[in-house]
Residue frames relative to the residue before (quaternion, step in Angstrom):
aa qw qx qy qz dx dy dz
M 1.0000 0.0000 0.0000 0.0000 0.00 0.00 0.00
S 0.6506 0.5594 -0.3256 0.3972 3.58 0.91 -0.85
I 0.6305 0.5200 -0.3352 0.4688 3.59 1.03 -0.75
E 0.6137 0.5384 -0.3403 0.4667 3.59 1.12 -0.63
T 0.6076 0.5457 -0.3424 0.4646 3.57 1.08 -0.70
V 0.6476 0.5003 -0.3098 0.4841 3.56 1.02 -0.82
R 0.6247 0.5354 -0.3408 0.4550 3.61 0.93 -0.84
K 0.6752 0.4896 -0.2903 0.4692 3.58 0.90 -0.95
D 0.6252 0.5336 -0.3277 0.4657 3.57 1.03 -0.79
F 0.6566 0.5023 -0.3076 0.4711 3.59 0.91 -0.93
Q 0.6633 0.5045 -0.3052 0.4608 3.59 0.91 -0.91
R 0.6653 0.5196 -0.2961 0.4468 3.58 0.88 -0.97
R 0.7738 0.3384 -0.1718 0.5071 3.58 0.99 -0.83
N 0.4372 -0.7262 0.4319 0.3083 3.59 1.30 0.25
I 0.3049 0.7248 -0.5425 0.2957 3.56 0.94 0.95
E 0.1554 -0.8182 0.5512 0.0512 3.54 -0.52 1.20
L 0.2917 0.7118 -0.5741 0.2804 3.52 0.18 1.37
E 0.3986 -0.7168 0.5204 0.2376 3.55 -0.99 0.84
I 0.2973 -0.7451 0.5745 0.1627 3.55 -0.73 1.12
L 0.2068 -0.7769 0.5884 0.0864 3.53 -0.79 1.12
E 0.0664 -0.7793 0.6224 0.0295 3.58 -0.90 0.96
F 0.2328 -0.7993 0.5480 0.0820 3.54 -0.96 0.94
N 0.4760 -0.6427 0.5190 0.3016 3.55 -1.27 0.44
V 0.6925 0.3734 -0.2474 0.5655 3.56 1.35 -0.02
S 0.6177 -0.5534 0.4080 0.3818 3.56 -1.25 0.36
S 0.0791 -0.7516 0.6520 0.0606 3.52 -1.21 0.70
A 0.2642 0.8394 -0.4378 0.1843 3.53 1.30 0.56
T 0.7444 0.2667 -0.1969 0.5796 3.60 1.21 -0.35
V 0.6738 -0.4728 0.3630 0.4366 3.55 -1.24 0.28
E 0.6637 0.5111 -0.3091 0.4503 3.59 0.86 -0.93
L 0.6829 0.4801 -0.2913 0.4672 3.59 0.86 -0.94
A 0.6490 0.5145 -0.3151 0.4635 3.58 1.00 -0.82
S 0.6606 0.4959 -0.3225 0.4622 3.60 0.93 -0.82
Q 0.6341 0.5109 -0.3285 0.4785 3.61 1.08 -0.67
A 0.6597 0.5176 -0.3081 0.4494 3.60 0.92 -0.92
L 0.7471 0.3929 -0.2010 0.4970 3.57 1.05 -0.81
G 0.3691 -0.7383 0.4876 0.2846 3.59 1.17 -0.43
V 0.5565 0.5702 -0.4050 0.4484 3.58 1.05 0.80
E 0.6117 -0.5377 0.4138 0.4068 3.58 -1.24 0.30
P 0.6467 -0.5720 0.3460 0.3673 3.62 -1.09 0.73
G 0.6138 0.5785 -0.3578 0.4007 3.61 1.00 -0.68
R 0.6510 0.5381 -0.3157 0.4323 3.58 1.10 -0.64
I 0.5505 0.5558 -0.4104 0.4686 3.60 1.27 -0.14
A 0.2442 -0.7667 0.5781 0.1356 3.58 -0.76 1.03
K 0.1379 -0.8114 0.5641 0.0662 3.55 -0.23 1.25
T 0.2414 -0.7608 0.5912 0.1157 3.53 -1.05 0.89
M 0.0768 -0.8007 0.5941 -0.0127 3.54 -0.68 1.17
A 0.2444 -0.7799 0.5641 0.1177 3.56 -1.01 0.88
F 0.0498 -0.8049 0.5905 -0.0316 3.54 -0.87 1.06
K 0.3202 -0.6731 0.6213 0.2416 3.52 -1.32 0.40
I 0.0397 -0.7678 0.6394 -0.0080 3.54 -0.79 1.08
K 0.7811 -0.1179 -0.0201 0.6129 3.51 -0.28 1.38
D 0.7821 -0.2842 0.2015 0.5167 3.66 -0.45 -1.08
E 0.6296 0.5461 -0.3207 0.4500 3.58 1.25 0.22
D 0.3117 -0.7125 0.5971 0.1964 3.55 -1.04 0.85
V 0.0136 -0.7933 0.6080 -0.0272 3.56 -0.97 0.93
L 0.3193 -0.7179 0.5813 0.2115 3.54 -1.30 0.36
I 0.1000 -0.7528 0.6470 0.0682 3.52 -1.13 0.75
V 0.1590 -0.7705 0.6140 0.0640 3.55 -0.76 1.12
A 0.0434 0.8152 -0.5703 0.0914 3.57 -0.71 1.12
K 0.6591 -0.4649 0.4153 0.4206 3.51 -1.36 0.25
G 0.5969 -0.6540 0.3519 0.3037 3.54 -0.95 0.94
D 0.7652 0.3873 -0.2057 0.4713 3.58 1.04 -0.64
V 0.5743 0.5534 -0.4022 0.4497 3.60 1.15 0.59
K 0.2805 -0.7294 0.5959 0.1850 3.54 -1.34 0.27
V 0.5593 -0.5753 0.4678 0.3708 3.53 -1.22 0.49
D 0.2741 -0.7285 0.6106 0.1460 3.53 -1.01 0.94
N 0.4299 -0.7489 0.4411 0.2443 3.59 -0.43 1.22
R 0.6455 0.5198 -0.3237 0.4565 3.60 0.98 -0.79
K 0.6668 0.4878 -0.2994 0.4773 3.59 0.89 -0.95
F 0.6267 0.5432 -0.3349 0.4473 3.58 0.99 -0.85
K 0.6854 0.4810 -0.2865 0.4655 3.58 0.83 -1.00
D 0.6374 0.5241 -0.3230 0.4634 3.59 1.03 -0.78
A 0.7001 0.4797 -0.2671 0.4566 3.58 0.96 -0.89
F 0.8274 0.2622 -0.0956 0.4873 3.57 0.88 -0.95
G 0.4183 -0.7284 0.4593 0.2890 3.59 1.22 -0.14
A 0.7122 0.3516 -0.2439 0.5565 3.55 1.21 0.50
K 0.5685 -0.5844 0.4611 0.3502 3.52 -1.28 0.44
A 0.5149 -0.6361 0.4793 0.3170 3.59 -1.10 0.75
K 0.0812 0.7773 -0.6178 0.0862 3.58 -0.70 1.12
M 0.2652 -0.7832 0.5445 0.1407 3.55 -0.36 1.26
L 0.5151 -0.6226 0.4908 0.3258 3.54 -1.19 0.61
S 0.4926 -0.6107 0.5218 0.3347 3.57 -1.18 0.56
S 0.6690 -0.4936 0.3456 0.4352 3.60 -1.19 0.28
E 0.6351 0.5160 -0.3328 0.4686 3.61 1.07 -0.68
E 0.6617 0.4933 -0.3012 0.4775 3.59 0.92 -0.92
L 0.6177 0.5683 -0.3244 0.4362 3.54 1.06 -0.84
L 0.6873 0.4739 -0.2742 0.4774 3.56 0.83 -1.00
E 0.6551 0.5133 -0.3066 0.4619 3.59 0.98 -0.84
S 0.7173 0.4617 -0.2518 0.4570 3.59 0.93 -0.89
T 0.8042 0.3053 -0.1390 0.4906 3.58 0.84 -1.00
G 0.3782 -0.7037 0.5071 0.3234 3.56 1.07 -0.76
H 0.6530 0.4913 -0.3002 0.4920 3.58 1.32 -0.01
P 0.4392 -0.6971 0.4972 0.2718 3.58 -1.04 0.74
V 0.6529 -0.4532 0.4114 0.4461 3.56 -1.30 0.27
G 0.7641 0.3235 -0.2629 0.4924 3.57 -0.92 0.92
G 0.7643 0.2852 -0.1773 0.5505 3.58 1.25 -0.28
V 0.3758 0.7529 -0.4718 0.2634 3.56 1.30 0.09
C 0.1007 0.7801 -0.6052 0.1222 3.51 -0.95 0.99
P 0.5423 -0.6376 0.4356 0.3312 3.60 -1.22 0.26
F 0.5987 0.5497 -0.3536 0.4630 3.61 1.23 0.45
G 0.8458 0.1917 -0.1147 0.4845 3.56 -1.23 0.47
L 0.2207 0.8277 -0.4882 0.1668 3.56 1.03 0.77
K 0.5450 -0.6192 0.4706 0.3133 3.54 -1.12 0.78
N 0.7770 0.1226 -0.0396 0.6162 3.57 1.07 -0.86
P 0.5183 -0.6214 0.4617 0.3634 3.60 -1.03 0.61
L 0.0057 -0.8028 0.5947 -0.0421 3.58 -0.73 1.09
K 0.4838 -0.6293 0.5178 0.3190 3.54 -1.14 0.66
V 0.1914 -0.7830 0.5867 0.0779 3.56 -0.95 0.96
F 0.1133 -0.7669 0.6305 0.0398 3.52 -0.96 1.01
L 0.2222 -0.7558 0.6057 0.1115 3.55 -1.03 0.87
D 0.3402 -0.7570 0.5202 0.2013 3.56 -0.63 1.10
E 0.6158 -0.5879 0.4027 0.3362 3.54 -1.11 0.82
S 0.5423 0.6405 -0.3966 0.3719 3.60 1.14 -0.54
L 0.5891 0.5994 -0.3583 0.4066 3.60 1.12 -0.64
R 0.5908 0.6224 -0.3568 0.3691 3.59 1.12 -0.67
A 0.4948 0.6475 -0.4327 0.3856 3.61 1.26 -0.08
Y 0.7652 0.3204 -0.1529 0.5370 3.59 1.24 -0.44
D 0.4515 -0.6524 0.5303 0.2987 3.54 -1.28 0.42
F 0.7834 0.0401 -0.0495 0.6182 3.58 1.19 -0.50
V 0.1430 -0.7778 0.6098 0.0517 3.55 -1.24 0.62
Y 0.3723 -0.7200 0.5485 0.2051 3.54 -1.37 0.19
P 0.0439 -0.7798 0.6241 0.0229 3.61 -0.26 1.16
A 0.5680 -0.5410 0.4805 0.3922 3.56 -1.30 0.29
V 0.2247 -0.7725 0.5741 0.1522 3.56 -1.28 0.21
G 0.8362 -0.2984 0.1117 0.4464 3.53 0.65 1.15
A 0.7657 0.2316 -0.1580 0.5789 3.60 1.21 -0.14
P 0.5261 -0.6725 0.4268 0.2980 3.60 -1.10 0.65
N 0.6949 0.3406 -0.2989 0.5583 3.58 1.17 0.63
S 0.6027 0.5598 -0.3304 0.4629 3.54 1.07 0.80
A 0.0570 0.7681 -0.6376 0.0168 3.52 -1.33 0.36
V 0.1481 -0.7427 0.6400 0.1302 3.51 -1.36 0.13
K 0.3418 -0.7086 0.5758 0.2223 3.57 -1.03 0.78
V 0.0841 0.8091 -0.5718 0.1061 3.56 -0.68 1.10
E 0.4541 -0.6604 0.5309 0.2754 3.54 -1.04 0.89
L 0.6277 -0.5997 0.3569 0.3449 3.54 -1.04 0.84
K 0.6706 0.4943 -0.3070 0.4601 3.59 0.85 -0.91
Y 0.6443 0.5071 -0.3183 0.4758 3.58 1.03 -0.78
L 0.6144 0.5378 -0.3405 0.4663 3.59 1.03 -0.77
E 0.6353 0.5237 -0.3193 0.4692 3.56 0.96 -0.87
N 0.6910 0.4954 -0.2813 0.4450 3.58 0.88 -0.96
I 0.7538 0.4199 -0.2442 0.4425 3.61 0.74 -0.98
T 0.7004 0.4125 -0.2768 0.5125 3.59 1.25 -0.26
N 0.3048 -0.7306 0.5217 0.3179 3.57 1.27 -0.36
G 0.1959 0.8407 -0.4807 0.1545 3.53 1.14 0.74
E 0.2488 -0.7379 0.6140 0.1287 3.49 -1.12 0.84
W 0.4117 -0.7379 0.4827 0.2303 3.59 -0.82 0.98
V 0.0104 0.7695 -0.6369 0.0450 3.53 -1.04 0.95
D 0.2671 -0.7254 0.6039 0.1944 3.55 -1.31 0.28
V 0.2184 0.8088 -0.5100 0.1950 3.59 0.07 1.30
C 0.6735 0.4846 -0.3011 0.4699 3.61 1.22 0.11
K 0.2203 -0.7481 0.6087 0.1458 3.52 -1.35 0.34
């Protein structure tokens, strides 16, 4: 169902990106990079955090981790990832398919500086066997993403 939400979102907003669906799982960075035949860094992983009382998404290069010090400096709060239940309730997407598109609730999207290593990346699109190839500038535009430096 979640991938359908993304399709409808793309159609409603005239976003012309081809949704890729796989016969294998792309639920982790490693699996997605294998399914696509690209290096893990090119997978744009979307992570959901609670900052004070607000849920936010951070999209980062697949082979980086959140740096707790940078996160606290950027947001004034400790990094607290959403549980799988909170994630589904907030985004409408299951673990492995979380993306900044077709969201159940409007969420602020942050793009980590690590993504700038590439001209295009592959985020999931609502299902743990999906992805979309998107140029970085277009990703910024369609997500209204704000750039942050919170990963190492």
